[in-house]
N, C-alpha and C positions, 0 to 999 in steps of 0.2 A: 504494500500500500504506500503510495507516494503523497505526502502533503503538497498541495498545489494552491498557490495564491489565486483566489477566484475574484475577479474584478467584474462587477456588473452594476447596472442601475436598478433603482427601486421604484421608479415612477410607474404609474398604472399601466401604461402601454408596454413598458419594458419587463414587467414582472413575469409574464408568461414565458418570455424568451429565457430569462435567467433560470426559471424553474425547470424548463426543458433541458437546458444544457447542464445544470447541476446534477440532474438525474442521470444523464448520460455519462458524466464524469465518474460517478460511483460505479458504473457498469464496467469501466476499464481499470478499476483499482485506484482511482484518484480520490484523495480526501480534500474536498474543498475547504479552504481556510478563509475566514471572514474577519473583517475589522469589527470589533465589538462596539456597542453603543458608547459614544463619547461626545462631549460637548466641543471638543477641539481635536485637532490632529496636526502632525507635522511630518516633514519628509523623513526625518530620522526614524520615526516609528515604522513607516512603510518600508524603508530600506532594511531595517533590522529584521522585519518579518519576511521579506523576500529572501534574505540570506538563509532563513530556516526552512524554506520550502525548496522543492526540487524543480519548480517551473511555474509558469503563469498561464492561466486561461482567462481570456477577457471576452465579454459579450458587448460589442459596440453597436448600439442601436441608434436609429435616427431620432433626433429631437428637433422637430420643426425645421428640418433642412440642415441641422447642425449635428453636434456630437457632444459627448461629455468630456470636458477638459480634464476632469479627475481621472477618468479611465485612460485617456491618452497619456497622462502623466505616469500612471502605473505601467503602461506598456513601455514607455520610454525608459523607465528604470530597468526593466528586463533587458532592453536593447543595450543600455549603457554598459552592462557587465556580461553580455552574451549569455544571459540566462535563457534556457529553453522556454519558448512562448508560442502560444497558439491563440489567434484572434478570430472569433466568429463575428464577421461584420455584415450588417444588413445590406442587402443589395441596392438600397436606395441611397447609401452614403457615398459621397464623391470619393474617387480614388485618391485624391490628394490628402485626405485625412488618414490614410492607412500607411504606416511606415513601410518602406520598400523592403527592408531586410527581415520582416517578420513572416512567419508561416501563418497564413490566414485562409479561412473558408467563408464564402458568402452564404447567407441564408435569406429566405424570403418570408415576409410577414404572413403571407397567405398559405405557404406550403412547407414551412420549416419542419413540421412534424412528419411530413411525408418524405423528407430527405434524411431520415434517421440513419440509414445505412451510410450515407456520405459523411455525415457528421461524426458517427462512431469511428469511421475509418480515419478521419483527421485526428481524433483523439488517440486512436491506436498508433498512428504515426508518431505523435508526441511521446507516447508511452514507450515505444520501441527505441526512440532516440535517447530517452532518459535511461533506459535499461532496467533490469530487474532490481539492481541495487546501485544507488547513487554513491559515487566515490566521495569520501570526505575531502575537504580542502587540505593541501599539504601544509603542515606546520612543523618547523624544525624543533620547537620547544613550546611547552605550555607555560604561560605566565599568569600572574595576577591580572585581572581585567584592568585595562588602561583607558584613559581619556586623553587624547592629544588636543592641546589648545594652541591654535595658530592665530596670529593677529593680535596677540595679547599686548603688544607694545602700544596699542591704541587705547587700552583700558587703564583706568586708575589702579594703583597697586592694591588698594583695599578691596576692590571688586574681584581682582584675581585671587586674593587671599580668601575672600568669601566663597568663591567657586571651589577652590582647593579644599576648604574646610567641609563644604557640603558634599563634594564628591568623595573625600576621604571617609566621611561618615557612611557613605553608601558602598564602600569597599573598592573604590577605584584608585589606581595610582595615576597621578596627573603628570603628563609630560608636556613641557613647554618647548617651543622651537628655540634651539640654541642660537645665540647672537652671531656665532661664526658661520652659520649656514647662510652664506650670501652669494655663493657661486653655483651655477648650474652646469651640468646635471648634478644632483645630489648622489652621494655614495650608495651602493647597493644595500648596505645594512640599514640605512635610513628608510629605503623603500620597503624593506622587510618589516620595519616597525610600523610603517603606514598601513600595510596590508593586514597586519595582525592586531591593530588597535581595535578596541571594542566600540568606541564612541569618539567622535571628534566634535569640538566646538570651534567654529571658524568665524572670526570677525572679518567681514568682507571689506576689502579696500582695493582700489585700482592703482595704488602707489607702490605696492610691493610685488615684484616679479616672482620672488621665491615663494611668498604666501600663495599667490595665484597658482603656481606650479604644484605646490603641496595639495591645495584644494582640488585641483584637477586629478591628481593621483588618488586622493581619497574618493572622489566621485567615481572614477573609473574602476576602483576596487569595490564599490558599493559599501564603503564604510559608512555606517549611519552617522550623519553629520547635522548638527544643530547650527544653522547659520544665523549670525547676528550682524547688526551694523550700528555704527554710531553716526547718527545723522540720516538723512533721507537717501539711502542707497537705492538706485532705481530698481523697479520690479521688471521681471521678464514677462513680455506679452504672451497671453494665451496659457500661462501656467497659473493655476489657482493660488491666490495669495497665501493661503495657510501653509503651502509647501515651500514658501520662500522666507526671507530673513525676518527676524523680529528686531525691532529697534530698541536700542539701549539709550538712556539719557546721558550716561556717564557722569551724572551729577547727583542723582538720587540713589543711594546705595541700596536701600531696602527694596525699592521698585525694581532695580536692575537684577538683584539677586532673586527676587520673586519671579521675574520673567524667565531667568535661566533655570530655576528650580522647576517651574511648570513645564518647560520644554524637555527637561530630562525625565520627568515623571511621565510625560506623554510617550517618549521614546521607550520607556520600560513597560508600558502597557502591553499585555499579550493579546494575541488574536484567538479566535475561537474556531474549532475544527468540526466539520460534519464528518464524524469518524465511523459512521455505519451507513449501510444502505437504507435502513429504516429511517434514520434521521434525514438522509438525502431526499427520500420520498416525502417525508413530512415537510421539509423545507420547500420542495417543489410544489406540493399541494397548497401550502400557505401562501406562497408567492403567487401562484396561478389564480387563486380565488380571492386574494385580498383586493380591496378597493382602496387605493391610496390616492392622495391628491395629485394634481399635475406636477407639483414639485414636492417630492416626498418629505415628510417631516422626521425629525429626530425620534419622536414618539413612535411613529410607524415602524421605523427600522429597529428600534429598541425592542418593541413588543415582538416583532417577527423573529429576530435572532435569538432573544433570550428564551422565548417560548419553545423554540425548536431545540436549542442546545441544552438549556437547563431543564426542560421538561415541565416548567411551571409558567404560569401567567406572569408577565412582567409589566409593571406600570412605570413608564419613564418618569424621572423626577421624583419618584417615591422610593419604593423598595425594589431592589434588583433581583432578588431570588426569594421565593416563598416556598415552603415545603419542609419536610422532615429533615433534610440535609442542608438547608440553606445556611449560609454564613455571611457575616458582615463584609467579607472580602468581595462578595458578588453584588454588593448593593451600591446604589448612590445613597448618600447619607443625609439628604435633606429631611426625609421623614423621620429618620432615627433621631436627628437632632431636635426636631420639633417635639418629639415624644419625650425627650430627656432634658431639654434646656432649662426647665424649672429646677432641676436637681443639680445643675452644674454651674458653678460660679467661674466664669472664664478667667478672671484675674487670679483666683486661687489656683486654677488649673495651670495657668502660665507659670506661676511661681513654683509649683510642685514639679512641673516638667523640667524647669531649669535645674532644680535640685536633683531630679532623677538623671538628667543628661550628664551633669557633673559627676555623679556617682558612677554611672556606666562607663565614663571615659577612664576612670581609674582602674577598671578591671577588664576592659575590652582586650581580646586576644585574636579573634578570628575576623575574617572579612564579613561574616554574617553579623557579628557583634557590631562592627562599624556601620553596617547597613541599618541595623536597628537604631543606632544612635542618630543616624541621619533622619530616620522617620520621626523620632522623638523631637529632634531639633525643628523639623518642619512643623510638627504639631504645635510646638511652643510658639513659633512665629505666627501661626494662624490664630492661636488662642489670644495672643497679644493684640492682634488686629480685630478681635471680636468675632471671628468667623468660626463658629462652633462646628458646622458641618464639615468644613475643610480640615479642622483639627482632628475630628473623628476619622476622616478618610486617611489622613496621614498616619494616625495610630494603628489603623488596620494593617499597615505595612510593617509594624513592629512584630514582636513574637513573645514566646513564653519566657525567654531570658529577661527581657525588659519588665514583663509583668512580675516575675519572681523577685527582681530587685526592688520594684515599686512596693510590693507587699512587705518586703524585708525592712525597708527604711521608713515605712509608715506614711506614705503620701496617699491618703485615702481618696481624694478626688481624682488624682491621676490614675490610681488603680481601678476605680470604678469606670473611668472613661476608657481605659485600655480593655477592660472586660467587655464593655459594650461594643467597642470597635472590632474586637476579635471574635465576637459572637459567643462569648463564654458565659 
């Protein structure tokens, strides 16, 4: 079974096409992998996910004579790193919208279901190319996960320190571009570091040739990259804005760190997989029979995906998973906070989380420990801002080690918040 990045639209007209092709994918042993409900997205998240899959299948439908820029961007990611890809393109879409180097098969709105044999054959071609077992990427050695920061010379020192502290808390080793890297081409061992880094943060600038070169190497290697800019760096035409740079003020420390923190949390969000034929059939049935607006809503996609994957009814903006095995990790935390806000004084929670974080730092030993400290620090920031729902969401990324220490040092409000967030 091969996990495959599945890109498709959710609009009313597109849903039956996506349902049909997702069902066919399961017949050839593909596991369609889907972006879970989220209020935001960035390119790094999609790049990370594509790295974990064995290829991409996209369904490109006609939208009032146009196309989905989001789906085209996902196709371009596969082309960027030569990832196996198959595009099912509606026959009314102009040839210019379809990349020349991608394997694609046309389908017709009126007769796509009668062309099942042809579409299955195209999927079997992709499956044959991938092979029975996808070879892993060659790595000379395994290292602690790393984050490469380029363009840091444009940022204030305290912002870089804040980034390093946050990433260290999440178990990353931060690597800055050395000042003596001024001449191109860069040495081979540096290219090896680029290929094997887990995450990159790039501050865009047209002034540094070396930074531009490194960014190009990161992009061609499909290294998940959070792009930032100081000032109004121009956007690329026809690429959705959410996949492009986020702007830093370089003057408001808290705002800049919060922007970067949010982008890294987006990058770390996982995708959901339709890992059985039964789920594929259910997903196809739900898509085919759903009546969604002309421009699909976050609530529509949330309900659809979570009901199929989790097996329970999902209500977006409230609780994400209901049922005997539901946990806070599967939830959005607005409703949880509304139900508990009268019991939690955020100023007390802020103070107790600071005490807990300081205690944890004295005994942290593993990458997992530092990751939990990062979650506690994020929750502390959110509590200080008065955002209880975000504080609970951050605490859901902590674990039993943090909870055990909280109970031991007697921080009652923080302990109760941790238990709520962890579903204990």
